[in-house]
Every structure is written in C-alpha cells, then in structure tokens.
N, C-alpha and C positions, 0 to 999 in steps of 0.2 A: 128784449136778447136774453136768452137763454144763458144760464152760468155752463163754466166748464165741467165736463166727463169724465172726472174722476174714477178707474176703475180698482179695485185690490186683484193685482195678480193671479192671486191662488183662487180667493172664494168667488168673486164679478162683483162683492159688493160695491156698490156706485158710494164713492166718497163724496162729503160735502167740503168746502174749505174748514167748515171748527175743526171735521179730524184731521187734520197735515198737522196741528199740532204738536211741536217736538218739544216744548218745556226743558231745552237744556241739553235734550240730547240728538245724536247723529242721527234717529229714527221716530216713526212715527208708529204706533199701532191699529191695525185695520181692529175697527170697533165690532165688526162680527165675528171671526176668527183668530184674532188679536196677533197675528204674523206682523214682525216688526218688518217695514217697509219704511225705500226711502229713493228719492226722484234718480232716475238712471243716471249713469254716466254717460250713456249717448245723451241725451235729452239735454243736460249741462253741457255736454260740449257741443250741442247744436247751438245751444244759446250764445257760449263763448264766443263761437266763429262767424254769429249771426251778429252782437256786438259787434265785433274787430271791422268785418267789412262794411258796415252803416257806419260806421264810425271813420273808418278811411275812406270813401265815399262821401261823406258832409265835406272834408272842405273842397273836395274835388268839385262838387257839385256847388259849391260857392262861388268857385272860381280863383282858390285861392295855387299861387305857384311858387312861390318864395318855400323853398322847401324848410328851411328853420318854423313859418309860417305855420306851413300843410303839418308839420309832427305836431306843435304845440297843439292844432286845434282838434287834431284826431284824436292825442290821450287826453284831451277837455274833454271833447265828445264824449267818449267812452264808460263814462262816471253816468251820466243820465240817460245815453242808449242802453247801457247795460242794469240802469234801473227799470226803465219802461219799458225794456220786449216781453219781459214775462208777461206786463200785464196783458200788452197788445196782444202779444199770441195766447191767451188762457184760452179763448172761444175759438181762434184757428190752427191750435196745434197744441193742445191741451197737454201736461207735462205727465209723464210716462215714469209708473212706479217697479222696481226692481225689490224683489227680498233684500233685509240687509244682514250682512255676515260682514262679523267683524273681522276674518279674516282678509279679506282686502284692503281693511284699513289697514291691518300689521303688516302687507307685503307690499304697503306704499303703492297700490294698483287704483286708486280712490276708494 
C-alpha cells in the first residue's frame, strides 16, 4: 500500500511524513523551497464535519433510542473517531496544504 501523496502547493515537491514535523510551531517548512506551510482550513473542517457525522451515526446504527444515552455515546465516540479518521483517510484523501500566513491567526480566521 502506497503512502499518502503530500505535495507542496508552491514548488510541487513530494513531501513525506518526516517533512511534516512542526516542532512546536503552527507551520512546517517545505524542504525544497522553505515555504511555511500548514494543513488547509478546508481539510481541517472536512475532518471535523466527518468526525461529527460518524459520531452521530454510530449510536443510530447501534440502535440506541434513548436521547440521553444517544448524546453520551455520540460525544464519547467523537474522540476515537476524530483520532482515527485522519489515519484512515491518509491514502484516500490526503491532507492539502496552504501557505502559512500569521495574518489569518491574528484576524481569527484560523
């Protein structure tokens, strides 16, 4: 099974997982062009929405009809789903990257 295909949006360099180390910063550097990159906001929202949908669908599929139990199971399922979903989607829908810009952080746009 082939690994994920991560590509720098600026220079087209094929990034490998060791290149994606952030070392405590909100961005990582492309080893080819030294561009500051981060995971795109759209991809992070996709993972969040997918995690919520799967977490809510899980108690429904299990047949839980009590409202309180349904909510508790959905909330508890969100954490393992949110942890496992990015790993499962790596080969199917790899992360997209965008240039890191501190202005987005200051304006509260993520």
